[in-house]
GUKEPA-887583 format. One record per residue: x, y, z of N, C-alpha, C in turn; residue in one letter. Coordinates in steps of 0.001 Angstrom, whole numbers, plus 500000, padded with zeros to 6 digits. Example, Ala and Ser with C-alpha at 12.3 -4.5 7.8 and 13.67 -1.06 7.14 Angstrom:
residues 2
513190494310507800512300495500507800513200496700507800A512850497750507080513670498940507140512900500030507870S
This chain:
residues 285
505097489421526379504888490217525161503677491123525367M503831492412525054502724493351525265502709494404524174R501588495126524098501402496170523085501507497533523734C502174498446523049502286499834523481501666500735522421L500703501562522820500119502531521909500919503819522020V501370504343520897502265505492520912501752506594519978E502165507828520237501851508878519286502749508722518073D502444509482517039503139509330515753504648509477515884L505096510556516526506539510822516619507252509747517425A506640509320518536507267508277519347507346506974518595T506260506610517917506238505364517147507304505398516059F507436506523515373508442506616514315509846506403514862A510090506919516070511412506802516673511666505401517220A510657504819517881510892503545518548510774502346517621T509901502431516619509685501293515714510579501362514470A511286502471514291512020502675513045513033501587512721G513823501182513717514843500158513469514201498836513049T513121498461513728512447497204513376511846497300511983W511231498420511637510656498584510304511732498480509224L512919499044509506514008499005508507514573497606508322R514235496674509211514732495314509058514135494632507829S512974495107507385512306494583506168511779495782505384E512662496548504733512207497819504133511196497668503019P511211496551502293510215496351501225508887495911501814V508919494908502694507681494435503334507009495527504146L507801496439504710507263497467505580507096498824504890H507218498847503567507200500137502887505914500906503073N504774500228503028503503500933503197503407501498504603V503786500697505609503800501204506984504698502436507089L505885502332506504506831503446506539506235504710505917F505601504577504771505089505771504102503869506348504819T503033505486505413501926506005506229502455506913507330L503553506504507948504150507304509016504843508537508452V505665508351507400506448509458506858505569510567506296A504486510192505602503599511206505011502916512035506086D502639511425507211502015512189508307503030513002509101R504235512475509229505262513240509922505608514546509201L505631514490507854505998515684507086504793516587506810C503578516117507111502392516945506906501731516780505566G502273515933504678501602515706503391500216515141503601D500060514287504593498762513738504972498474514175506402V497495515043506626497219515514507981496706514369508861P497047514437510132496510513485511100495024513771511317L494218512720511298492782512902511522492422512810513000S493303512199513784492995511965515186492448510586515458G492066509866514387491517508518514555492577507434514353D493776507810513926494824506816513685495280506195515019E495806505008514920496539504477516077497788503729515596W498812503841516450500128503291516166500515502394517337F500694501114517067500913500131518128502221499382517869V502997499249518921504244498508518866504143497308519830R504626496154519377504665494965520223506083494798520735V506221494689522059507551494543522653507627493268523455V508823492705523505509100491501524278510417491738525008D510348491804526329511533492136527134512165493448526670D511337494400526306511810495730525927512193495870524473G512285494768523729512679494815522326511444494835521430A511482495640520372510371495690519417510358494420518587T509225493723518561509093492497517778507954492590516770V507256493729516735506167493876515789505554495254515863G504764495598514854504106496901514822502905496848513900A501956497739514152500777497864513309500331499313513329A499733499749512217499216501101512087497800501008511542V496913501823512079495552501875511563495223503309511184C494777503510509954494401504836509441492984504722508893T491972504849509783490576504719509347490263505659508182P489366505237507257488455504105507379489050502740507040P490313502705506630490913501400506354491207500681507678R491235499372507600491575498573508763493057498598509044G493481498014510156494895498046510509495770497322509499P497012497789509412498027497176508581499120496651509500L499380495361509430500424494741510237501757494774509514L502826494826510291504130494556509731504342493041509635G505541492662509213505886491246509094506210490708510491A505184490540511306505372490188512702505404488675512871V506096488161513889505997486735514204504564486386514581P504182485108514423502796484738514695502437484971516155V503395484830517054503089485091518480502744486561518678A503456487458517978503149488875518073501804489180517418A501466488461516358500156488662515717499041488299516682A499226487227517453498218486861518443498114487904519536R499249488439519959499230489494520986498501490728520473T498768491120519225498083492262518631496579492029518547L496186490837518151494750490536518040494065490667519385A494688490124520414494096490226521746493971491662522202G494996492462521911494937493869522291493814494606521548Y493699494387520236492712495101519428491299494737519871V491064493482520203489740493090520696489384493885521943V490355494069522823490074494757524085489998496272523945R490806496863523078491016498304523131490541499110521931A490165498464520849489804499200519642488354498934519238A487748499833518467486421499548517941486442498300517063P485288497662516859485247496441516032485833496678514648P486588495716514180487218495830512866486324495267511775L486429495883510594485800495311509413486805494530508587A488106494843508759489137494215507942490491494380508598E491457493633508089492863493776508484493709493426507271V494903494011507183495811493756506060497192493413506610H497971492665505852499342492416506261499949491228505556G501237490986505826501929489863505214501416488519505714P501487487548504856501188486163505211502472485555505777V502418484801506891501235484237507564500727485090508737P501407486202509056501045486961510259499585487395510232A499132487898509071497760488438509028496717487331509172V497016486142508684496078485034508846495938484639510308A497050484638511027496994484310512451496274485393513231E496525486661512884495801487760513529494302487599513299F493908487343512059492486487237511720491838486092512473A492529484948512534491973483786513238491750484109514715R492768484660515360492668484944516785491673486066517064R491678487105516225490747488206516430489304487731516310Y489017486957515258487656486462515064487228485577516226A488128484744516695487824483846517815487485484651519063E488294485667519369488082486470520573486891487407520450R486614487886519247485532488861519056484207488202518738A484192486877518563482958486190518224482497486465516814G483463486638515895483150486939514502483660485826513592L483373485964512327483911485051511315484953485791510490T486092485169510260487138485759509430487015485215508008A486924486111507041486741485736505644487906486301504828V488598485465504041489700485994503233489200486956502175P489930488053502014489602489055501004490642489045499901G491072490234499492492029490359498399493372489775498781T493961489022497872495329488488498036496250489198497047A497388489659497533498319490399496690499724489839496821Q500554490199495870501967489842495903502806491113495850R503827491177496688504761492309496658505898491949495705I506228492891494831507363492761493916508389493843494231F509647493547493937510675494575494045511562494569492801Q512193495711492554513015495900491354514223496734491706L515372496378491137516597497163491330517169497701490026N516708497161488902517132497663487589515984497432486622A515704498434485775514542498401484885514912497803483529V514032496935483030514097496493481631512957497187480890R513209498324480253512106499070479636511489498310478476P510182498460478287509518497792477156509935498439475849P509794497692474788510195498171473463508942498351472607V508911499452471845507849499636470865506564500212471395G506573500769472603505355501379473127505217502787472549V504140503088471882503999504432471315503793505476472404P504361506660472200504173507752473141505376507964474025G505155508719475108506249509076476004505682509415477384H506563509447478388506148509781479757506372511283480003A505566511813480896505799513167481395505261513256482818R505828514163483586505359514375484930503998515060484905A503103514647485786501779515283485868501927516692486428A501036517568485981501030518972486418499699519307487072A499645520497487676498422520920488350497232520922487402A497475521213486133496380521245485159495783519863484884T496489518804485323495984517433485136495134516970486320D494939517820487331494342517345488582492978516679488383R492091517320487630490748516771487469490793515384486836D491646515222485841491796513914485194492342512894486196L493346513275486965493957512351487910492971511915488986L492181512846489486491185512499490517490136511550489938V489706511834488711488721510946488063489302509561487852A490530509479487371491159508180487167491381507452488479W491721508196489527491902507567490839490608506931491319A489490507612491094488187507056491479487866505805490661A488164505832489371487921504662488519488823503504488943E490068503813489264491016502800489728490500502130490998F490047502942491975489561502405493236488322501544493031A487414502001492172486180501228491925486513499896491266A487527499863490423487875498644489710488654497669490584E489521498188491436490385497312492231489774496889493552T488794497632494044488134497264495308486615497262495130T486096496434494227484647496427493981483884495962495209P482752496589495429481920496186496545482330496738497893G483452497485497944483900498066499198483593499556499206E483399500145500400483200501605500457484400502308499843P484133503231498955485214503890498239485813505028499060Q487121505085499081487868506112499785488192507240498821V487999508482499218488332509628498393489845509728498260D490362509569497054491806509586496822492303510951496346L491431511956496316491871513259495834492977513843496713S492931513555498031493980514044498916495334513460498569G495362512189498131496625511592497735497161512206496439Q496253512565495535496673513280494328497253514629494707V496558515366495569497011516709495959498336516663496727D498570515600497490499823515486498225501005515228497307A500764514571496174501859514227495272502165515315494251R501150516006493770501355516937492664502417517994492917L502486518623494097503475519690494280504926519235494138P505197517958494287506580517488494193507091517421492755Y506177517333491803506575517393490402507072516092489817G507245515054490644507730513786490078507135512573490781D505980512754491387505352511623492103504107511109491431R503707511751490341502676511177489457503179511327488030I503181510213487323503646510211485941502517509810485014W502459510467483873501481510169482830502198509670481593L501564508739480908502032508328479587501115508977478570W501717509661477607500932510338476567501140509656475229E500070509584474483500130509106473109499284510029472254D499830510469471143499122511391470234498651512632470985A499462513089471941499179514335472649498178514245473775G497720513031474120496715512878475167497185511876476202A496905512110477495497259511132478528496474509833478341P497169508691478491496517507398478299496771506445479459V497641506823480394497928505946481527498615506770482613S498551506271483863499227506967484962499849505975485915M500835506465486670501463505691487742501921506668488810A501754506275490071502148507113491198503437506593491813W504171507474492423505334507104493241505139507606494667L505560506796495625505581507242497014506929507890497296S507007508641498404508291509187498830509210508009499150R510492508080498792511401506990499165511611506976500676P511468505821501280511755505642502707512595504378502871V513661504483503650514597503370503838515090502856502480A515230503753501515515742503398500199514746502818499244G513476502705499646512454502059498816511401503068498378V511143503146497065510039503926496510509011502949495975A507735503229496235506684502301495812505884502875494655R505664502060493632504800502405492508503389501941492835V502423502810492643501017502459492899500134503249491954S498818503106492117497886503882491315498052503702489818G498511502520489397498726502286487954497362502074487296V497039502946486370495705502882485770495756503318484316Y495083502537483468494867502855482059493375502700481789T492709503711481259491286503535480946491068502344480021P489950501636480192489723500409479406489928500554477915P489515501670477344489612501825475876491045501969475399R491982502232476325493387502425475940494255501220476255Q493664500163476762494469499026477206494935498149476049R495955497344476370496462496393475389497533496938474468G498003498166474722499021498751473846500319499056474572R500436498586475820501714498740476538501877500051477274G500829500882477328500978502202477944501344502099479432F500691501196480153500994501054481584502426500563481778A502879499645480922504258499162481024505247500310480841S504999501139479819505880502276479583505881503242480757G504701503504481318504589504460482412505262503934483666C505031502657484012505643502077485201507159501988485049V507627501616483867509060501541483644509710502908483834A509083503953483276509648505292483414509637505758484867H508514505564485557508435505988486959509460505255487826A509616503964487567510573503170488342511990503629488090S512323503855486815513676504307486489513946505681487073R512942506557487062513111507880487661513387507752489148H512645506891489855512845506735491294514256506240491597A514750505287490810516091504775491036517157505835490732L516958506608489678517919507679489356517879508797490384H516734508965491047516590510037492037517085509640493419A517565508403493573518175508047494842517637506815495525G516480506298495103515992505054495697516889503904495258A517079502940496147517854501753495786516964500617495283T515689500697495621514739499638495270513381500261494978T512662499695494010511258500034493785510411498830494171C509238499110494700508312498048495087506946498335494512A506159497314494332504768497470493952503984496239494389L502668496393494422501763495321494809500929494940493599Y500683493637493432499792493184492376498712492284492960T497578492237492302496484491369492678496798489965492176D496807488986493069497114487621492653496102487078491646L494905487674491637493877487226490717494036487818489315A495048488648489118495255489293487810496592488832487231N496625487701486518497883487197485997498518488104484978P497715488920484284498278489837483267499221490836483901T498776491496484983499634492493485611500863491856486235S500710490662486819501865489971487385502919489696486313N502496489280485140503430489004484037504071490293483539H503263491350483380503792492616482838504910493158483724I504698493176485023505701493761485918506976492921485949Y506826491596485877508030490773485843508823491013484565Q508147491304483469508860491586482226509675492869482305S509324493758483252510066495012483445511237494854484397L511354493695485050512439493456485997511985493302487433G510700493409487689510208493201489059510205491697489372Y510575491368490605510583489964491022509767489814492304R509076488689492457508208488500493620508993488359494900P508448488934495973509120488922497273508282488205498340V507002488559498432506173488016499513504706488162499128A503871487463499856502431487555499666501804488291500841Q500850489149500537500099489865501559498606489628501310V497818489853502350496395489528502217495546490470503056A494296490531502658493250491197503429492348490109504005Q491946490294505263490920489459505865489805490367506319W488570489888506172487402490688506536486662490004507697R485941490834508429485148490369509558483714490853509381F482934490188508542481560490660508283480721490543509542P479850491523509735478940491493510866477958490357510721S477683489735511820476714488653511775475314489199511598R474478488540510805473098489008510671472347488853511994P471414489731512263470678489639513528469904488321513601P469847487756514795469087486515514997467600486827515069T466813485930514585465354486135514577464716485356515746R
């Protein structure tokens, strides 16, 4: 079993069949590749795309788009160990890694062991999928597609969303993700009440039949009235009507409210994913 580092186009061609074997679990990997292939997200030059092969067959894959750590696919634990050994030898030191359980836990254990670091569990999430929407009843207001005139609000909300969902971590500028979605006209949805936006939800491009809902945010003063439920339900139904066969989203396992809300809309749990961190050791005295 060995690792092959490939350019974007080669990786998309060679890993595509394996990624399609688990289109929901691999949706984020798929969209990272698809957004860069089409130019919505420019290549920075720091990305790396790695495929794990065994007797010529693809058995795993990982993508790294700094400043975020690598994202693993649903790889067998043996492939996770192979990836960890490769990354220790060939990549700069990692601060974190993400991926499905149990693969990511095995990667973290082996990487920390080989790199002389400590692996610390970070955020734990659950992947949900949906094939038919059960819209909420009685939510005041309506959905509309975001427009260019909403950009400043969307960027501000994206920053608030990032600060709330990843506290204590270096914040990533999400304005580029807003700008990549706005021209399509249906990849950011707003819920309006009394003529003012009160919630938002993002959609990814459908890949392998799966569209992902993300960036769900309602300002604190507007919460508790169902606005996020209405917005997510509308965005999900739009994605399915536009040709996706499945919608997916991620929830924080530590937030039982969001897990319950999404299940009430028809989302069902599929798998657990996790982040592991590798904090630098303090200098010895």
